[in-house]
C-alpha positions in Angstrom: -16.9 -21.4 -18.9 -19.8 -20.6 -15.9 -18.1 -19.9 -12.4 -19.9 -20.2 -9.1 -19.1 -20.3 -5.3 -19.8 -23.6 -3.3 -19.9 -24.6 -0.1 -17.4 -27.6 0.2 -17.5 -29.6 3.4 -16.9 -33.5 5.0 -17.3 -35.1 7.6 -14.3 -35.8 10.3 -13.8 -37.9 13.6 -11.0 -38.7 15.2 -12.1 -41.9 16.9 -14.1 -42.9 14.4 -17.1 -42.8 16.5 -20.4 -41.6 15.3 -20.9 -39.2 18.3 -18.0 -37.4 17.6 -18.4 -36.3 14.0 -17.4 -33.1 12.8 -18.2 -31.3 9.6 -15.3 -29.4 8.1 -15.9 -26.8 5.9 -14.8 -24.2 3.5 -15.9 -21.9 0.4 -14.8 -23.3 -3.0 -15.4 -21.9 -6.7 -17.4 -24.4 -8.9 -16.5 -24.3 -12.9 -16.9 -26.5 -16.0 -19.3 -27.9 -13.5 -17.3 -30.7 -13.0 -14.1 -29.2 -11.1 -14.4 -27.1 -7.8 -10.9 -25.2 -6.1 -10.9 -24.9 -2.5 -8.3 -23.8 -0.1 -6.1 -25.8 1.7 -7.5 -24.7 5.1 -10.0 -27.4 4.9 -7.4 -30.1 5.5 -6.4 -28.5 8.7 -7.7 -31.5 11.3 -6.8 -34.1 9.1 -3.3 -36.1 9.6 -2.9 -35.6 5.9 -2.1 -31.9 6.8 1.5 -33.0 8.3 2.1 -35.1 5.1 1.6 -31.3 3.5 3.6 -29.8 6.1 6.5 -31.7 5.4 6.2 -31.9 1.6 7.7 -28.5 1.6 6.1 -27.4 -1.6 6.9 -30.2 -3.5 3.3 -31.8 -5.3 1.8 -34.6 -3.8 1.1 -37.6 -6.5 0.8 -40.4 -3.9 -2.1 -42.6 -4.6 -2.5 -43.7 -1.0 -2.6 -40.1 0.3 -5.5 -39.4 -2.0 -7.1 -42.8 -0.9 -7.2 -41.6 2.9 -8.6 -38.9 2.3 -12.3 -38.3 2.9 -15.7 -38.0 0.5 -16.3 -34.1 -0.1 -19.3 -33.1 -0.3 -20.4 -29.7 -2.4 -23.4 -27.4 -1.6 -24.6 -25.1 -4.9 -27.6 -23.2 -5.6 -30.1 -25.1 -7.5 -30.9 -23.4 -10.6 -34.5 -23.5 -11.7 -35.2 -25.9 -14.8 -36.7 -23.8 -17.9 -38.8 -26.9 -18.7 -39.4 -29.0 -15.2 -40.0 -32.7 -15.8 -42.3 -34.6 -13.6 -39.5 -35.6 -11.0 -39.5 -31.9 -10.0 -42.7 -31.3 -10.1 -43.4 -33.6 -7.4 -40.4 -32.3 -5.4 -42.1 -28.6 -5.5 -45.7 -30.1 -4.6 -44.3 -31.9 -1.8 -42.3 -28.9 -0.4 -45.5 -26.8 -0.7 -47.5 -29.4 1.4 -44.8 -29.3 4.1 -44.3 -25.5 4.4 -47.7 -23.2 3.8 -45.8 -19.7 4.1 -43.4 -18.1 2.0 -42.0 -18.3 -1.9 -41.0 -21.7 -2.3 -39.3 -21.2 -5.4 -36.9 -18.7 -4.2 -33.4 -19.3 -4.6 -32.4 -19.4 -1.0 -34.6 -22.5 -0.8 -33.1 -24.5 -3.8 -29.9 -25.9 -3.0 -28.2 -28.9 -4.9 -25.3 -31.1 -2.8 -22.8 -32.9 -5.1 -20.3 -35.3 -3.6 -16.8 -35.8 -5.3 -12.8 -36.5 -4.5 -10.0 -34.8 -4.2 -7.9 -35.6 -7.1 -4.5 -32.9 -6.2 -3.3 -30.8 -3.5 -0.6 -28.4 -4.1 1.4 -25.4 -2.3 1.5 -22.3 -4.3 5.8 -21.2 -4.3 4.3 -17.5 -4.5 2.3 -17.5 -1.6 4.9 -19.2 0.2 7.6 -16.6 -0.1 5.1 -14.0 0.6 4.3 -15.8 4.0 8.1 -16.5 4.6 8.7 -12.5 3.7 5.9 -10.5 5.3 3.8 -12.9 6.9 6.5 -15.0 9.4 4.9 -13.0 12.9 1.2 -14.0 11.6 -1.3 -16.4 13.0 -3.3 -17.7 10.1 -7.1 -18.5 11.2 -8.1 -19.7 14.8 -6.2 -18.2 17.9 -6.9 -20.4 20.5 -5.0 -23.6 22.0 -1.4 -23.9 21.1 -0.5 -21.0 18.9 3.0 -21.7 18.4 1.6 -25.5 16.7 -1.2 -23.3 15.1 0.9 -21.0 13.3 3.0 -23.4 12.0 0.1 -25.6 10.5 -1.3 -22.1 9.5 1.3 -20.8 7.7 1.8 -24.3 5.8 -1.7 -24.7 4.5 -1.9 -20.9 3.5 -0.5 -21.6 0.4 -2.3 -24.6 -0.4 -4.8 -25.1 -2.5 -7.3 -28.2 -3.5 -9.0 -29.5 -6.7 -11.7 -31.6 -6.3 -13.2 -33.7 -9.0 -17.0 -34.2 -8.9 -17.5 -37.0 -12.1 -13.9 -39.5 -11.4 -11.5 -40.4 -9.4 -8.7 -39.7 -12.0 -5.6 -38.1 -10.6 -2.3 -36.8 -11.6 -1.2 -35.3 -14.5 -4.8 -34.6 -15.6 -5.2 -32.0 -13.1 -3.8 -29.6 -14.9 -5.9 -29.5 -18.1 -9.2 -28.3 -15.3 -6.6 -25.6 -14.0 -5.3 -24.6 -17.6 -9.4 -24.0 -18.3 -9.5 -21.8 -15.3 -6.5 -19.8 -16.1 -8.4 -18.9 -19.5 -11.4 -17.6 -17.4 -9.4 -15.4 -14.7 -8.2 -11.7 -15.1 -5.5 -10.1 -13.4 -6.9 -8.0 -10.5 -7.0 -4.6 -10.5 -5.1 -1.9 -8.6 -5.1 -0.6 -5.1 -8.2 1.2 -4.0 -10.6 -0.5 -6.6 -13.6 -2.5 -5.4 -13.7 -6.0 -5.4 -17.1 -8.5 -4.2 -16.6 -11.5 -2.5 -18.4 -14.6 -2.5 -18.5 -17.1 0.2 -20.2 -19.4 2.7 -19.1 -18.4 6.0 -18.9 -21.1 9.3 -20.3 -23.9 6.7 -23.5 -23.1 7.1 -26.0 -23.1 4.0 -28.3 -20.5 5.4 -25.0 -18.3 4.0 -24.8 -19.7 1.0 -22.8 -17.3 -1.5 -23.2 -14.3 0.9 -21.6 -11.4 -1.0 -19.6 -8.6 0.8 -17.8 -5.8 -1.0 -14.6 -3.7 0.0 -11.5 -2.2 -1.9 -7.9 -3.3 -2.3 -6.2 -2.0 0.4 -2.7 -3.1 -0.3 -1.0 -5.4 -3.2 2.3 -7.3 -2.3 4.4 -8.5 -4.9 5.1 -6.9 -8.4 3.1 -10.1 -10.1 0.9 -9.7 -7.6 1.6 -12.3 -5.0 -1.3 -11.2 -2.4 -4.3 -8.5 -2.3 -5.8 -7.0 1.4 -8.9 -5.9 1.5 -11.4 -5.0 4.0 -14.3 -6.7 2.4 -15.7 -8.4 5.5 -15.4 -12.3 5.9 -15.7 -15.0 8.7 -14.1 -18.6 9.1 -15.2 -20.8 6.2 -14.7 -17.8 3.7 -11.4 -19.5 2.5 -11.4 -20.7 -0.9 -14.5 -18.1 -1.8 -14.2 -16.6 -5.5 -13.6 -12.7 -5.4 -15.0 -10.8 -8.4 -14.5 -7.4 -9.9 -17.4 -5.0 -8.9 -19.8 -4.0 -11.3 -22.4 -5.4 -14.1 -19.5 -7.8 -15.6 -18.3 -9.7 -12.9 -14.6 -11.0 -13.5 -13.0 -13.7 -11.1 -9.7 -12.7 -10.1 -8.8 -14.6 -7.3 -9.7 -16.5 -3.9 -10.0 -15.8 0.0 -6.6 -17.4 1.4 -7.5 -16.1 4.7 -10.6 -14.7 6.3 -9.2 -13.9 10.0 -6.0 -13.6 11.3 -3.6 -12.0 14.1 -0.5 -10.2 13.4 1.8 -9.7 16.8 -1.1 -10.7 18.9 -3.3 -8.4 17.0 -6.4 -8.9 15.3 -6.0 -8.1 11.7 -9.6 -7.1 10.2 -8.5 -7.6 6.9 -9.0 -10.1 4.1 -6.3 -11.9 2.3 -7.2 -12.6 -1.2 -4.6 -14.4 -3.8 -4.8 -13.6 -7.4 -5.7 -16.6 -9.4 -4.0 -15.5 -12.6 -0.4 -15.7 -10.6 -1.7 -18.8 -8.6 -2.2 -20.9 -11.5 0.3 -19.3 -13.8 3.2 -20.9 -11.4 1.0 -24.5 -11.2 1.4 -24.6 -14.7 4.5 -23.0 -15.1 3.6 -20.0 -17.8 4.0 -16.5 -17.9 1.3 -14.5 -15.8 -1.3 -13.7 -18.4 -1.6 -10.0 -19.5 -5.1 -8.6 -19.6 -6.8 -8.8 -23.0 -8.0 -5.2 -22.9 -5.6 -2.1 -22.2 -5.3 -1.0 -18.8 -7.0 2.7 -17.8 -6.1 3.8 -15.2 -8.6 3.4 -11.8 -10.9 6.5 -11.6 -9.0 7.1 -8.0 -5.1 6.8 -9.6 -4.9 10.7 -9.0 -6.2 10.6 -5.4 -3.9 7.5 -4.4 -1.1 9.6 -6.0 -1.8 12.6 -3.5 -1.9 9.7 -0.7 1.1 8.3 -1.5 2.8 11.8 -1.7 1.9 13.2 1.7 2.1 9.7 3.7 5.8 8.9 5.2 6.9 5.4 7.4 8.3 7.2 11.0 10.4 4.1 12.6 12.0 5.0 16.2 14.1 1.9 17.7 11.5 -1.2 17.3 8.7 0.9 16.7 6.9 2.3 14.1 3.8 4.3 12.7 3.4 6.9 9.9 3.5 10.6 9.8 2.0 13.3 7.2 4.4 15.7 5.7 3.5 18.9 6.5 6.1 20.8 3.9 9.5 22.6 4.5 10.5 19.3 6.1 7.9 18.9 8.6 6.1 16.0 9.8 3.4 15.3 11.9 2.8 12.2 13.9 1.7 10.2 17.0 4.3 11.0 20.2 4.3 7.6 21.1 5.7 6.4 18.1 8.5 8.2 19.0 8.3 7.6 22.5 12.5 6.4 22.6 13.8 8.8 20.4 16.3 9.9 23.1 17.7 6.4 22.9 17.3 5.5 19.3 17.6 6.6 16.0 14.5 8.1 14.6 13.9 7.7 10.5 11.0 8.7 7.6 10.7 6.6 4.5 9.0 7.7 1.9 9.1 6.8 -2.2 12.4 5.2 -2.0 13.9 7.6 0.1 15.2 7.3 3.7 16.5 10.2 6.2 16.9 11.1 10.0 14.8 13.1 11.8 14.3 15.0 15.1 11.7 15.5 17.3 10.8 19.4 17.6 7.5 18.9 19.8 6.1 16.0 21.7 3.1 16.2 24.1 3.6 14.7 27.4 2.9 11.2 27.8 -0.2 9.8 28.5 -2.0 13.0 28.0 -4.0 14.2 25.1 -3.5 14.8 22.2 -0.6 12.0 21.6 1.0 14.5 19.1 4.7 15.0 17.5 6.6 17.0 15.0 9.2 15.8 13.3 11.9 17.7 11.2 14.3 16.5 8.6 15.9 17.8 5.8 13.6 19.3 3.4 15.7 18.7 -0.1 15.4 14.7 0.8 11.7 15.5 0.6 11.3 17.6 -2.2 9.8 14.3 -4.1 6.5 14.6 -1.8 3.7 17.0 -1.3 2.4 18.8 2.0 -0.6 17.6 3.0 -4.2 19.8 2.6 -5.3 20.2 6.2 -9.5 20.6 6.1 -10.7 23.6 7.8 -13.7 22.2 7.6 -14.7 19.9 10.5 -15.4 16.1 9.9 -19.1 15.4 9.9 -20.7 12.2 11.5 -21.5 9.9 8.7 -19.0 11.0 6.0 -17.1 8.5 4.3 -13.5 8.7 4.8 -10.1 6.5 4.1 -7.1 5.9 6.6 -3.4 5.4 5.8 -0.4 3.7 7.3 2.3 1.2 7.2 0.7 -2.3 9.1 2.6 -4.4 7.1 5.8 -4.1 4.9 8.7 -5.9 4.5 11.8 -3.9 6.3 14.4 -5.5 3.9 12.9 -3.6 0.5 11.6 -0.1 1.9 11.8 1.1 -2.1 8.4 0.5 -3.4 7.0 1.3 0.2 3.4 2.7 0.0 0.7 3.0 2.3 -2.1 0.5 3.2 -5.0 2.1 2.3 -8.8 1.3 4.0 -12.0 2.8 3.9 -15.0 3.8 6.5 -16.9 6.3 7.6 -17.0 8.5 11.0 -19.1 7.2 13.6 -19.1 9.7 16.1 -17.0 13.1 16.2 -16.7 16.0 19.0 -14.3 19.0 19.1 -11.6 16.9 20.4 -12.2 13.4 19.0 -13.1 11.6 15.2 -14.1 8.1 16.0 -14.2 6.2 12.8 -14.8 2.8 11.2 -11.9 2.2 9.1 -9.6 -1.1 9.3 -6.8 -0.1 11.7 -4.1 -2.1 13.1 -0.2 -1.2 14.6 1.5 0.9 12.2 -1.6 3.2 11.3 -0.4 5.6 14.3 0.2 9.0 13.1 -1.3 8.0 9.9 -4.1 10.5 8.7 -7.7 10.5 8.0 -9.0 11.7 4.6 -11.8 13.3 3.3 -12.4 13.0 -0.4 -13.5 16.2 -1.9 -15.9 16.0 -4.9 -15.9 16.9 -7.6 -12.4 17.5 -7.8 -11.6 14.1 -6.4 -8.9 15.8 -4.1 -7.9 14.8 -0.2 -8.0 16.8 2.8 -6.8 15.3 6.6 -9.3 15.3 9.0 -7.4 13.8 11.8 -4.4 12.1 12.6 -4.9 8.3 14.0 -3.8 7.8 17.5 -5.8 4.8 19.1 -7.9 1.8 18.6 -9.9 0.0 20.8 -8.7 -2.9 23.1 -10.5 -4.9 26.1 -9.1 -5.8 29.1 -9.1 -9.4 27.8 -6.7 -8.5 25.4 -9.2 -8.4 22.1 -8.3 -5.7 19.1 -11.0 -3.9 17.9 -9.4 -2.5 14.3 -12.5 -1.0 13.2 -13.0 0.9 16.2 -10.6 3.6 16.2 -10.0 7.2 16.9 -8.1 10.1 15.5 -7.3 13.6 16.7 -9.0 16.5 14.6 -6.9 18.6 12.3 -8.9 21.8 13.9 -7.0 20.9 17.2 -3.4 21.6 15.7 -3.4 22.9 12.2 -2.7 26.5 13.4 -0.4 26.0 15.8 2.2 23.7 13.6 1.2 26.3 10.8 2.7 29.3 12.8 5.6 27.6 14.0 6.5 26.6 10.8 6.5 29.9 10.1 7.8 32.2 12.5 9.9 28.7 14.6 7.8 30.2 17.6 8.1 27.4 20.1 6.0 28.8 22.7 3.1 28.7 19.5 3.2 24.9 20.0 2.1 25.4 23.5 -1.3 25.9 21.9 -1.9 22.1 21.2 -2.0 21.4 24.8 -5.3 21.3 26.7 -5.3 20.1 30.2 -9.3 20.3 30.5 -10.3 17.0 32.4 -13.4 16.5 30.1 -10.8 16.4 27.1 -8.2 14.0 29.1 -10.9 11.6 30.2 -12.5 11.3 26.9 -9.0 9.9 25.4 -8.3 7.7 28.6 -11.3 5.4 26.7 -11.3 3.8 30.3 -11.3 0.5 30.5 -10.3 0.4 26.7 -7.6 1.7 25.6 -5.0 0.7 22.7 -1.7 2.3 21.4 -1.6 1.7 17.7 
């Protein structure tokens, strides 16, 4: 069954006046030529969105509800005919007469607009639970106007899916048939660290029809799974777009459910993808499908194990961040993560183990390099491995990975693993590394990794300390700074060996040039 990405639009006006008509858009998946699956965010301006919100997960089967929905326009790429007829020849000649330059047979000029009706709307219980358990503090979509009402509507539509029929107005139980067909096509998603490809049409502009972006799976939520986090860059209007495995044999694994989101006032920067095998299995009330072929370990499986074995979650009161295990019970993190350690409990969590920690060293407040050394019972961390600190400085342009704990369920830490994002080194100096990895709150104290070849081992290049926030409050997750390991590795290694606290003073550097570099005036944001 052929599957392609499309743009889904309709015209909307609150007062019915022609001058105020707006075009609402999203991306979608067209399959079996007749059907289109898109995301519920496309319904947000309609009064019917309030009905969906009140339905609380129950399927909407009212004929009156569907009769009042607008006509849908589906824009897709127009394929060239192997044997063009006279009508297509006249069309081509007309285009050539009106445009004298360019390749008029190029696919970017060939589009087709189809019309259809929404035949079924439903809410996915798996995504709904995910929103309640993990995304309860998120704002989905825009961040303008009334944030409270916007958050409620965005979260209500987050788990909603819309099926469009391009040929008929029939609704009800027949909608299960095309969904069953689609379930036969989709494949379970690959694991954390693997690459994927998103096809979407951002901003509802046909110029961007089926734009392709690639990224890696940064995190997987739930056992089914329920949600994928990816650093593949998308924009508003990408919701509903198909997500494929990367490579010559692209397989459909999911759909974009959120391109723009905010968490605790920060732009998240990651795209949220719903695995269609889980969504459709829940809708059809069948067991999630198993891969038709044996599951092979991802080429980077051992790399992920190394990263997981040296990264810990650090919590101090209401603050939290990441840390890097150095062995012998010692963990390095950021000083601002443990700022309240004298009045609040300090704990580290790693691979199902929780243990109280104490602060052995902390750099002065608002001073470079914002580092802290923690100590905990080494016997409780015997399942962890000491991180390898690189003795080769970072190079501008080299590819790197970042690890941290931005999103987790605080009531279930048994399966805690870090979120991993990829990027490269933008700039580097002896006292700072700046990278393009997507970083938010929870990455503070986490490592920047270099992947060594051909052994596929990881070395820590730096400790993530801050990212950029403007005076207006805008946060830029793809611009962040890390402390190079060359700044502190020697001092910490000597202290761990001989416990001489005077060695830790070597970390502090009061040179004004370095202090001003880390002040980032007028931009600064602790993460």
